[in-house]
N, C-alpha and C positions, 0 to 999 in steps of 0.2 A: 265468347260462347261460340263453338263451331253448329254449323248447320245442324248436322248429325245430332248434339247435344238437344239442339234446338226443338227437333223434329222428334227428338225422345221425351222430352218436357211437354211437348205439346201431345204426344200420346197418349202420357200418364192423367192429362190435363182431361181429355178425352175420355178414357177411360172412366175416370174416376168421375164423370158425370153421365157416367151408364149410356154413352156415346158409341155404336159401333163404325166400324169403316171398315172399307175395303182400300186396298193399296197397290200402287202398280212403282216399280221403280222404274225407271229408264234413263238414259242419257241425260247430263245436263242438258238444256234447253234455254234459251232465251228469247223467244216469243211461242202464241199458237200455233204459228206454221209449223215451225220444228218438231212443236211436242205431237200435233196431228196423227203423225204416223206410230206414233205409240199408243197411243191412247183410242183411236177409232173403235176397237173392238168394245170398249165397255158399252154398256148401257145407261145412259143418262144425258144426263145435261154439262158440257165442259163450259168454263167459264176463261173469262180474263177480265185480267184487274189492270185499275188502274190510281194511282197514287200521285192524288191533285191536292194543289194548293191555291187559295183564294185569295187574290193579291192587296185586293183589298182591306181584307178583315184579316189576313194572313190565318184563314182556318184552316185544317187540313180534310182532305176527304180521300176517302177510300172507296170506287168505286166499282161493282163486280156484276159484270153483265157476261149475259151468254156470249160464246166466243165467235159467231157468227151477227151477231147483232155493231149494228154501226152506232158509235157512240159520238155527238156531236155536241162537243163542249162549250159550244155558246148556248146551244137549245137548253141542254141540260142546268147551265149555269141562270139560266132567264126562270127555268123551273124552281131550282132551289132558291131563286128570292138572290144570288148574290150577283146578280149585274150579268149582262151579255157581255164577254173575253173576259171576264175576270176569276176564270180558271187556267192555272198553268198545270204540266207536270212540275210535281214537288221533287227537290233536292234529293240525292240520293242519301245524304248525311240526315236529312228528316226521317223519311223512313228506315233508318238503320236503329236510330233514337227513340221512336212510337211503337213500334213493330218489330224492330229487331231481324229484320233481312231488307236484304241489297237489290240491285236491280236485278231483273229478271224473275224475283223471289216476291213479289206482291201477291197477298193473299189474305182472303177475310182468317182466316185461321191463324192470322198473326193478331188478331184483336186480343185476343187473350191476353198479350205481351201490354197493351196498354189499359193501366191499372186505372189511371186519370181519364180515361174518357175524353181524350185531347182529338180522337179521330172519327169523322164522323162518317157514316156509313151510308151509302146507296147502293141497293139491292135490286138490279130485274125482275120486276114481279113473277117472270116467268118460271124464274127458279124457285121458288116456291108456290107456285098458284097453276104451272104446266102441266101438272102430272106424272114427273120426272119421277122413274125408279131410284136415281142417285144427283147428285149435282157433284162437282170434281174440282178440287184447289191442289196447289201445291202447298205439301204439308213441311213450311221453314226450309222448304228446298228446291229447286228448280230442279230437282232430279228424282221426283217422285212425283205421283198423282196421286189423292186421296178423296173417295167418293161418301156423302154422307149421304144419309136419307133426307130429302129437304125439311120433316117435320123435327130430323135428329140439330141440321143444320142451326134453325131456326130455334132451338133449345140452348145449343150452342152460346148464340148472341144473347139470348138474355142473361146464361149463365154471365157472361163478358160485361154486361153491361151497354153494350149497343142497340139500340132500338134503331134497327135498318129504314130506311127511306124507300120503299119501296117504289119503284119507276117504269111505268112500260117506255121500253125501246122500241116498240113497233113503230 
């Protein structure tokens, strides 16, 4: 399935759950820095996403934080109880298998593909408690950015069966 087809599937899923979105198409980007010129006019919080694995337990984690946050993997591993030094970037093959997106396209919106609930989700608490008008993610492709109201994003997570682990990245 192409990224365009996956995006359409996501859009249908959101529509069926009465979740309103705004979307901006832009050139394909692989880093937040590349994306910022195309989204800086948007009102809300831009995100970055890390797809990680726990090297001991072999668990998979998706971490979503505000784009300007520093994510210390050792500190995060300790807080999640996986042990310092045990979180690493996961292979692209695992992301393709579980979330159906590849490198540069990591997004919590892909959690609707993780029907077995194999991916644990860590969310920057600021994204839902920071008073943002919208929070922005890639919609299954890195050539667009989609915004959801924070409360709608929480509804989406509930519908997918992914209870977020809220973390303060201050």
